[in-house]
VMD Tcl script that builds the backbone (N, CA, C; Angstrom):
set m [mol new atoms 216]
animate dup $m
set s [atomselect $m all]
$s set {name element resname resid chain x y z} {
  {N N MET 1 A 69.291 64.239 165.315}
  {CA C MET 1 A 68.207 64.339 166.128}
  {C C MET 1 A 69.174 63.714 167.506}
  {N N ASN 2 A 69.304 64.372 168.384}
  {CA C ASN 2 A 69.762 64.166 169.707}
  {C C ASN 2 A 68.869 64.150 171.006}
  {N N GLY 3 A 69.138 63.099 171.710}
  {CA C GLY 3 A 68.201 62.998 172.944}
  {C C GLY 3 A 67.374 62.055 172.427}
  {N N LEU 4 A 67.487 61.217 171.700}
  {CA C LEU 4 A 66.876 59.886 170.707}
  {C C LEU 4 A 66.772 58.964 172.193}
  {N N GLN 5 A 65.361 58.376 173.034}
  {CA C GLN 5 A 65.803 56.978 173.342}
  {C C GLN 5 A 64.612 55.948 172.722}
  {N N ILE 6 A 64.911 54.964 172.998}
  {CA C ILE 6 A 64.679 53.412 172.317}
  {C C ILE 6 A 63.537 53.171 173.348}
  {N N ILE 7 A 62.199 53.210 172.717}
  {CA C ILE 7 A 60.863 52.777 173.767}
  {C C ILE 7 A 60.594 51.669 172.831}
  {N N ALA 8 A 60.717 50.913 171.781}
  {CA C ALA 8 A 60.278 49.711 170.976}
  {C C ALA 8 A 61.188 49.415 169.963}
  {N N GLY 9 A 61.914 48.028 169.749}
  {CA C GLY 9 A 62.412 47.121 169.051}
  {C C GLY 9 A 63.794 47.521 169.232}
  {N N GLY 10 A 64.962 47.920 168.231}
  {CA C GLY 10 A 66.076 48.244 168.672}
  {C C GLY 10 A 67.063 47.448 168.266}
  {N N PRO 11 A 67.870 47.224 169.385}
  {CA C PRO 11 A 69.111 46.512 169.114}
  {C C PRO 11 A 68.827 44.906 169.773}
  {N N CYS 12 A 69.487 44.065 168.495}
  {CA C CYS 12 A 68.432 42.301 169.306}
  {C C CYS 12 A 69.760 42.134 170.615}
  {N N ARG 13 A 69.152 41.577 171.369}
  {CA C ARG 13 A 69.541 41.176 173.020}
  {C C ARG 13 A 70.504 40.046 172.625}
  {N N SER 14 A 70.660 39.600 171.821}
  {CA C SER 14 A 71.725 38.652 171.327}
  {C C SER 14 A 71.905 37.674 169.893}
  {N N ASP 15 A 72.567 37.317 169.729}
  {CA C ASP 15 A 72.623 36.463 167.788}
  {C C ASP 15 A 71.655 35.306 167.637}
  {N N GLU 16 A 70.860 34.640 168.935}
  {CA C GLU 16 A 70.089 34.029 168.601}
  {C C GLU 16 A 68.547 34.731 168.211}
  {N N ASP 17 A 68.600 36.067 168.978}
  {CA C ASP 17 A 67.568 36.939 168.895}
  {C C ASP 17 A 67.743 37.623 167.611}
  {N N ASP 18 A 68.804 37.850 166.473}
  {CA C ASP 18 A 69.136 39.342 165.525}
  {C C ASP 18 A 68.253 38.371 164.361}
  {N N LYS 19 A 66.680 39.066 164.571}
  {CA C LYS 19 A 65.762 38.810 163.532}
  {C C LYS 19 A 66.555 39.701 162.166}
  {N N CYS 20 A 66.828 40.662 162.116}
  {CA C CYS 20 A 67.185 42.334 161.262}
  {C C CYS 20 A 68.374 41.553 160.086}
  {N N GLY 21 A 69.363 40.444 160.828}
  {CA C GLY 21 A 70.381 39.690 160.394}
  {C C GLY 21 A 71.540 40.524 160.615}
  {N N ASN 22 A 71.666 42.157 161.252}
  {CA C ASN 22 A 72.755 42.668 161.695}
  {C C ASN 22 A 72.634 43.379 162.993}
  {N N GLY 23 A 71.639 43.230 163.667}
  {CA C GLY 23 A 71.721 43.603 165.353}
  {C C GLY 23 A 71.049 44.967 165.000}
  {N N ASP 24 A 71.097 45.661 164.050}
  {CA C ASP 24 A 70.346 47.027 164.441}
  {C C ASP 24 A 68.950 46.961 163.321}
  {N N CYS 25 A 67.635 46.481 164.222}
  {CA C CYS 25 A 66.870 46.107 164.223}
  {C C CYS 25 A 66.182 47.493 163.578}
  {N N PRO 26 A 64.618 47.433 162.982}
  {CA C PRO 26 A 63.742 48.685 163.290}
  {C C PRO 26 A 63.400 49.232 164.676}
  {N N THR 27 A 63.362 50.508 164.999}
  {CA C THR 27 A 63.461 50.639 166.049}
  {C C THR 27 A 62.119 52.100 166.047}
  {N N VAL 28 A 61.680 52.133 167.487}
  {CA C VAL 28 A 61.095 53.160 167.754}
  {C C VAL 28 A 61.166 54.209 168.914}
  {N N TYR 29 A 61.925 55.546 168.820}
  {CA C TYR 29 A 62.380 56.240 169.457}
  {C C TYR 29 A 61.008 57.491 170.201}
  {N N MET 30 A 61.784 57.525 171.358}
  {CA C MET 30 A 60.901 58.613 171.874}
  {C C MET 30 A 61.911 59.911 171.885}
  {N N THR 31 A 61.049 60.920 171.712}
  {CA C THR 31 A 62.439 62.498 171.264}
  {C C THR 31 A 62.069 63.621 172.378}
  {N N PRO 32 A 62.867 64.332 172.609}
  {CA C PRO 32 A 62.885 65.576 172.946}
  {C C PRO 32 A 61.516 66.071 172.873}
  {N N GLU 33 A 61.034 66.511 171.371}
  {CA C GLU 33 A 59.832 67.266 171.204}
  {C C GLU 33 A 58.933 66.759 171.378}
  {N N PRO 34 A 58.039 67.382 172.327}
  {CA C PRO 34 A 56.205 66.850 172.735}
  {C C PRO 34 A 55.580 66.203 171.555}
  {N N GLY 35 A 55.110 65.178 172.178}
  {CA C GLY 35 A 54.207 64.223 171.204}
  {C C GLY 35 A 54.880 63.746 169.819}
  {N N MET 36 A 55.990 63.823 169.724}
  {CA C MET 36 A 56.686 63.208 168.652}
  {C C MET 36 A 57.632 62.036 168.822}
  {N N ILE 37 A 57.941 60.974 168.027}
  {CA C ILE 37 A 57.984 59.971 168.109}
  {C C ILE 37 A 58.858 59.908 166.458}
  {N N ALA 38 A 60.381 58.741 167.064}
  {CA C ALA 38 A 60.855 59.198 165.490}
  {C C ALA 38 A 61.209 57.240 165.391}
  {N N VAL 39 A 61.239 57.181 164.201}
  {CA C VAL 39 A 61.166 55.477 163.443}
  {C C VAL 39 A 62.665 55.260 162.592}
  {N N GLN 40 A 62.955 54.577 162.771}
  {CA C GLN 40 A 64.308 53.558 162.104}
  {C C GLN 40 A 63.380 52.840 161.296}
  {N N GLY 41 A 63.335 52.114 160.023}
  {CA C GLY 41 A 62.966 51.132 159.783}
  {C C GLY 41 A 63.493 50.822 157.864}
  {N N TYR 42 A 62.623 49.830 157.202}
  {CA C TYR 42 A 63.030 49.533 156.109}
  {C C TYR 42 A 62.783 50.922 155.521}
  {N N GLU 43 A 63.166 50.828 154.067}
  {CA C GLU 43 A 63.059 52.055 153.251}
  {C C GLU 43 A 61.593 51.478 152.052}
  {N N ALA 44 A 60.654 52.392 152.123}
  {CA C ALA 44 A 59.367 52.366 151.399}
  {C C ALA 44 A 59.742 53.010 149.811}
  {N N ALA 45 A 58.985 52.379 148.885}
  {CA C ALA 45 A 59.348 53.254 147.778}
  {C C ALA 45 A 58.210 53.923 147.391}
  {N N HIS 46 A 58.473 55.177 147.859}
  {CA C HIS 46 A 57.147 56.545 148.059}
  {C C HIS 46 A 57.427 57.467 147.966}
  {N N PRO 47 A 57.679 58.286 147.149}
  {CA C PRO 47 A 58.221 59.899 146.884}
  {C C PRO 47 A 57.461 60.691 148.002}
  {N N THR 48 A 58.482 61.759 148.461}
  {CA C THR 48 A 58.705 62.406 149.626}
  {C C THR 48 A 58.699 63.632 149.484}
  {N N PRO 49 A 58.942 64.358 150.129}
  {CA C PRO 49 A 59.279 65.625 150.003}
  {C C PRO 49 A 61.087 65.814 150.970}
  {N N GLU 50 A 61.574 66.728 149.996}
  {CA C GLU 50 A 63.078 66.787 150.611}
  {C C GLU 50 A 62.934 66.768 152.151}
  {N N GLY 51 A 63.598 65.884 153.061}
  {CA C GLY 51 A 64.206 65.766 154.484}
  {C C GLY 51 A 63.126 65.008 154.661}
  {N N GLU 52 A 62.185 64.449 154.661}
  {CA C GLU 52 A 60.800 63.265 154.889}
  {C C GLU 52 A 61.482 61.879 154.250}
  {N N SER 53 A 60.665 60.845 154.775}
  {CA C SER 53 A 60.867 59.447 154.715}
  {C C SER 53 A 59.678 58.914 155.323}
  {N N VAL 54 A 59.258 57.799 154.272}
  {CA C VAL 54 A 58.965 56.747 154.485}
  {C C VAL 54 A 59.279 55.545 154.719}
  {N N VAL 55 A 58.784 55.228 155.949}
  {CA C VAL 55 A 59.783 53.750 156.647}
  {C C VAL 55 A 58.849 52.614 156.659}
  {N N LEU 56 A 58.961 51.407 156.697}
  {CA C LEU 56 A 58.489 50.910 157.030}
  {C C LEU 56 A 59.029 49.362 158.574}
  {N N ILE 57 A 58.162 49.432 159.640}
  {CA C ILE 57 A 58.595 48.500 160.308}
  {C C ILE 57 A 57.148 47.633 160.876}
  {N N PRO 58 A 57.740 46.585 161.499}
  {CA C PRO 58 A 56.879 45.980 161.998}
  {C C PRO 58 A 55.861 46.280 163.132}
  {N N GLU 59 A 54.160 45.905 162.583}
  {CA C GLU 59 A 53.443 46.204 163.843}
  {C C GLU 59 A 53.554 45.862 164.913}
  {N N ASP 60 A 54.432 44.815 165.004}
  {CA C ASP 60 A 54.738 44.538 166.535}
  {C C ASP 60 A 55.907 45.077 167.542}
  {N N VAL 61 A 56.621 46.275 166.658}
  {CA C VAL 61 A 57.293 47.013 167.330}
  {C C VAL 61 A 56.409 48.410 167.693}
  {N N LEU 62 A 55.423 48.526 166.937}
  {CA C LEU 62 A 54.440 50.016 167.340}
  {C C LEU 62 A 53.506 49.605 168.286}
  {N N ARG 63 A 52.694 48.468 168.201}
  {CA C ARG 63 A 52.552 48.303 169.682}
  {C C ARG 63 A 53.253 48.303 171.175}
  {N N GLU 64 A 54.472 47.765 170.586}
  {CA C GLU 64 A 55.700 47.905 171.803}
  {C C GLU 64 A 56.088 49.226 172.401}
  {N N ALA 65 A 55.674 50.027 171.085}
  {CA C ALA 65 A 56.079 51.103 171.211}
  {C C ALA 65 A 54.513 52.267 172.321}
  {N N ALA 66 A 53.629 51.418 171.603}
  {CA C ALA 66 A 52.561 52.161 171.987}
  {C C ALA 66 A 52.087 51.974 173.723}
  {N N ARG 67 A 53.057 50.783 173.873}
  {CA C ARG 67 A 52.404 50.108 175.299}
  {C C ARG 67 A 53.417 51.022 176.577}
  {N N ALA 68 A 54.507 51.354 175.515}
  {CA C ALA 68 A 55.829 51.667 176.564}
  {C C ALA 68 A 55.466 53.409 176.739}
  {N N ARG 69 A 54.571 54.125 175.679}
  {CA C ARG 69 A 54.315 55.456 175.934}
  {C C ARG 69 A 52.815 55.386 176.649}
  {N N GLY 70 A 51.713 54.610 177.031}
  {CA C GLY 70 A 51.027 53.946 177.964}
  {C C GLY 70 A 49.465 54.311 176.604}
  {N N TRP 71 A 49.549 54.244 175.695}
  {CA C TRP 71 A 48.798 54.777 174.578}
  {C C TRP 71 A 48.067 53.605 174.316}
  {N N TYR 72 A 48.698 52.137 174.330}
  {CA C TYR 72 A 47.660 50.905 174.076}
  {C C TYR 72 A 47.461 50.243 175.378}
}
mol reanalyze $m
mol bondsrecalc $m
mol representation Tube
mol addrep $m
């Protein structure tokens, strides 16, 4: 996917803020496709169709994304 813009979560801003341990945290992205968002998160053990995934991201990251989009 090209053209993703971080709207919540994302790289930690400092070593002290790195809750993920590697600086690449759960993230919510705005996409070029109207009405769509993309998420990066923790893998969830759940069967899905080919090409799809279920990921777990912290609730506060979703709230941050909703505020960034003006939905909350």
